[in-house]
N, C-alpha and C positions, 0 to 999 in steps of 0.2 A: 698548520694543519692539525698537529698534535694538540695544540691549545684549543682549537675548535672542538675536537672530539672530547677533550676533557670537560669543556663547558657543557656539552650536550649530556654527558654522563652525570654531571652535578645535579643532584636532586633538590627540588624546591622544598620549602617548609610544608606546603600543602601535600606534597607526596609523602613526607614523613608522617604527617598527621593521619592521612588516609591509610597508610600501611599499618600504623599503630592501631587504629580503630578496627581494621580487618583482622589483625593478629589477635587482639583482645576478644573479638567476637568469635573467632575460630577456637580459641582456648576455652571460652565458656561453653560452646557447643560440644567440644571434646569432653569437657568435664561432665556435662549433663548426660552424655552418652555412656561414658566409661564408669562413672561413679556408682550407678545402680548395680552393675556387675561386681564391682569391687566390694560394695556393701554386703551383697549376698555372700561373697567369698569369706569376708571376715566373720560374719555371723555364723557361717558353717563351721568355723574353727573356734567358736566360743560356746561355753556351756549354755544350754538352752534356757534353763531357769534364770541364769544371770542375764542373758540377752533379752528376756522378756521385760526386764526392768527398764530397758532403754539406755540412752546415753552412750552408745557405742557408735563411733563415726569413722575412725581411721585404723585402729588396730584392735585385735581381740583383747577384751579385758580379763577373761578367764580362759586361757587357751586350753583346748581339749580336742582329742580325736574321737570322742565318744559318739558324736553325731554320725561320723562315717562308719564307726564300728556297729552302731545300731542299724545303719542302712544295710551293711553287708552281712549281718548276722540274721536279718529277718528274711525268711524264705519268700515272702510276698514281694518284697522289693527286688530281691535278686532274680526271681523268676520273671518279673516284669522287665527288668533290665535285659535279661537274656532274650526275651521275646522281641524287645525293641531292636536289639542288635541283629537277631535273625531276620526280622522283618525288613530292616533297612538293607542288609546285604542281599538277601534273596530278591526283594522287590526291586532294588536298584539294578541288579544284574539283568533280571527279566525285562524290565522296562527299557533299559538301554539297548538290549539285544533286539527286541521286537520293534521298537521305534526306529532304530537304525535300519533294520531290514526293510520296513515299509517305506521309510524315507528314500532309501536307495532305489527301491523299485519304482517309486513315484517320480524319480528323476529321469527315467528312461523316456526319450523323446517319442519312441514308437509304441509306447504302452497304449493298448486299446482301451478306450473309455476313461482315459486319464482325467479329462475335464469333469466327468460325472463323479469320479472318485473324489476329486478335490471339493466339488460342491457338497457331496455327502459329508466329508470330513469337516468342512466349515460349518455346516448346519448343526452337526453334532457338537461342535466346539462351542457354539454360541447359545444353543437351546438345550434344555434339560427337561426330562419328564417329571421331575420332582422326586421327593424322598419316598413316597409310597410306591410308585411304579418301580423305582430303583430297588427298594426292599423286596418287592415281589419277584423281580428278576433274580436277585441274589438267592432268594429262597428256592426258586425253581431250579437253579443251578446247584443247590445244596451247598452253598458257600456260607450261609449264616451260621454263626457260632463255630467257625473253624478258623484255623490259622490262615487259610488261603483267601479269606475275605479281605485280608490286608494286602494281598499281592496281586491276585488275578484281576480285579476291577481296574487297577491302574497300570496294567501291563502294556498299554498302548497310550502314549501321550500325544494327543491330537495336535496340540499347539506346536510341539517340537517336530512333528511330521512336516509342517509347513516350513519351519526353519531348516530342517535337515534336507528337505527337497531342494531348497535354494543352494545349500552348501554343496550337495552332490552334483547339481547341474553345472557348477563351476569347474568340476574336475574334467579335464580333457577326455573326449571319447577315445583318443588314440591310445591311452593307457590300457583300457579294456580291450580294445581291438588287437593291440600288439600281444597281450597276454593270451588271447584266444587263438591267435595265429601260432603261438608256441604250444598249443594243445591244452591250455588251462580251462577247466570247467568254470561255470558261472560262480559256483560256491568258492572255488579256489581263488578266483579273481577278487571276490568280496573279502575273503579272509586274509589273503596275502598282499593285496594291493590297496583296496579301498579302506579297510579298517586302519592300517598303519597311518595313512594320511588323513584320517578322520578323527584324530585324537582331540583337536580343539572342540569339535562338536560333541563328541562322546563324553569328554571330561566335563564340559559345561552341563550337559544333560544329566550326568551322574551326580554332579554336585547339587543341582536343584531338586532332583528326584530323591536323592538320599536325605537331604534336609527335610523334605516334605514327609517322607516316611518316618524319620526320627522324631519329628515334632507332632505327628498326627495323633489326636485323641478322639476325633469325631467318630470314626468307624467302630472304635471300642465301645462307644456309648450306645450306638443304635443297633449294631449288628452282632454284638457279642454278649452272651448272657453268662457264660461260664467264667467264674472269677479267675481261674488259672490261666485264662487267655487274655487277660487285661494287660495292656502295655504300660510302660513307665509314664508317659505323658498323661494317660488317663488317671493313674493313681495320684499324680500331682494335682490334677484338676479336681479330683475327688476331695483332697485335703483342703484345697483353696475354697471349695464350695461348702465346707462344713462350718457353719456359723454358730451353732449352739454348743454349749459347754459339754453336754452329754456325749455328742458325737465325737468331740475332740478327745474326751477322756477314753472313749472306746478305742479310738485310733492309737492313743498312747499305750493302752494296755496290749493291743495287738502287735505293737512294734517290739515288745520285749525290751523296753528301754530301761536305762538306769534312771535314778532320780534327778540327774542333771540335764537330761535331754527332754525336749518337747516335740510335738508334731511339727511345729514351725522350724525348729533347728534341724530336724531330720529332712524336712522338705528343702531347706536351703542347700544341704549337702547333696540331695538328689538333683537340684538345679545345677550345681557345679559339675556333677558327674555327667549331666546331660549336655552341658555346653562344651566341656573340654574336648570331647572327640571331634566336634565340628571345627573348633579352633585349631586342633592339631592337623586335621586333614586339609583344611583350606590352603595353607601355604604350598602344599605339594601340587595343588590343582590350579593355583593362581595364574601361572603362565599360560595354561590352556584356557582358563576362564576368560582372560582379557581378550584373547584371540577369538574364542567362541562367541562372545557377545557381539562381535562384528560380523558374524556369519550372516550372509544375505543382506547386510545393511547397505552395501554399495554394489551397483551393477555398472560394469564398463561396457 
């Protein structure tokens, strides 16, 4: 019996070849995915003028911290970073709160007009009026060229309402009923019972919404005119889109840089600063993220 099991476990030459091919392929995919981030990192620690000569692939050739010094000493970049942080925190908290509240309400079986609410949400989720009507709405609400244009329009995530409704429908009604029998109000039921057991859904929502706010440059382009309200992603896109030498020289002058830094080297340091917070936050939300991705996927 033991000999038979040993023979079954013995792998053939074809198995070894196939596993080797798969392993090599995975390593190549991993390298193609990770190396661009690594390259940006080493360029951010290299002198900008030296990096412009090329030939840097694995380690900085002329190590320096002047790129990060130029970033943090320039008021434009620091202000944009602060706006991005404030937008991400405020926008994520508001979106998670409102989306969770509406999802929880939509999960009530006795909700009057529930079917029509869902039809309305689905229509709004798939169809848009376009950029011009959207701009007119924002202008009517006096949100254009204000900080709140980053937060208010995305306060309700329609897609996650459908996901959250499925999640809350799986919560037994007996939990709410028992709390109400003990004299708890609907608000207390939501804050003391529903929210603690909704961490997978809320953490997944917070992760996606937070990353969306952190990386968004679109609304700064179309809905903000004041330069002091421009976010970090917009400034990065602005430098990327500057293709003529005159514009690049103006940016270099405005950055108060030393002779060893360039707009590209400061931009790489801005990229690293942009990516690091997401990398640091993700491990803490990963356990909720995996569970949250399965919300509503299986019905028993």
